[in-house]
C-alpha positions, -999 to 999 in steps of 0.1 A, spaced: -52 164 -262 -43 140 -229 -78 148 -215 -92 134 -248 -69 106 -246 -74 97 -209 -114 99 -221 -108 75 -247 -86 51 -228 -112 51 -200 -139 42 -223 -120 12 -235 -108 3 -200 -146 2 -190 -151 -21 -219 -125 -42 -209 -139 -45 -173 -176 -53 -183 -161 -80 -207 -135 -91 -177 -164 -95 -149 -185 -114 -178 -155 -143 -175 -154 -170 -149 -117 -165 -139 -122 -126 -139 -93 -125 -165 -93 -105 -200 -107 -125 -229 -83 -137 -252 -81 -113 -284 -101 -87 -267 -74 -59 -267 -62 -67 -303 -99 -67 -311 -107 -33 -292 -73 -21 -313 -82 -31 -346 -118 -9 -342 -102 20 -326 -71 21 -350 -85 41 -381 -102 67 -355 -72 69 -332 -40 66 -348 -20 73 -316 -36 45 -296 -14 14 -290 -17 -20 -268 5 -8 -244 -17 22 -237 -47 6 -234 -28 -24 -208 -11 1 -189 -42 22 -183 -58 -10 -174 -36 -20 -148 -36 18 -135 -73 16 -127 -70 -18 -111 -44 -8 -91 -67 23 -81 -94 1 -69 -74 -21 -48 -52 5 -35 -71 33 -13 -39 57 -16 -45 62 -50 -81 78 -48 -85 88 -87 -119 92 -100 -131 68 -131 -134 100 -153 -114 132 -157 -132 162 -143 -134 196 -163 -147 228 -146 -160 253 -156 -129 271 -167 -125 245 -194 -92 234 -177 -85 197 -172 -80 190 -136 -63 154 -126 -64 145 -90 -30 137 -74 -15 107 -71 -5 96 -38 26 70 -33 24 50 -4 49 59 21 81 38 19 103 33 51 138 41 41 171 23 49 181 47 78 144 48 92 146 10 91 183 10 111 171 36 134 140 13 143 159 -15 146 185 2 172 159 15 193 145 -21 193 178 -35 202 182 -14 230 146 -20 243 155 -56 245 187 -47 262 171 -25 291 142 -53 293 166 -79 301 186 -56 325 156 -44 345 146 -84 348 181 -91 361 179 -63 387 147 -81 398 162 -113 401 192 -101 419 167 -82 445 147 -115 451 163 -136 479 173 -171 475 144 -193 465 119 -165 460 101 -163 432 94 -132 413 62 -116 414 35 -128 389 32 -106 354 64 -88 364 81 -97 331 50 -82 312 47 -51 332 84 -44 325 78 -49 286 47 -24 288 69 1 307 94 0 279 71 4 252 56 30 268 90 47 272 105 42 237 69 46 220 75 13 200 46 -5 183 21 -33 201 32 -58 177 69 -53 191 82 -88 207 110 -96 230 124 -130 217 
């Protein structure tokens, strides 16, 4: 039953998409879903406005998000069993990972400051530090602590 419902909803979503592409602002035309619902209700009494809209939104999200890689149609193999591709959720950083990352970055900034201070102490009175020393220290610490390339030291 689910495969049949999915295929019916897929048909309606394609119809909505074609009508949406005809409009200038790429929005669903006013009353289109209501018209589809009144035409389909005698044949598919289980269908509702929410089912159509939710399926249409899911399909739009799959088009925009590459992590969803879901085909347009439900596939049936030779054994007459319906297979649905698995939806893959994007990886979300947990709070613990965020705290650990912030601690690592704080430690890296502290190490950079300490190393620069040591180099400044080594320099004699009125002697300048070598050109690019700070950038070299930052690169070394980034490499050592495996920090992302967009890590910056304020």
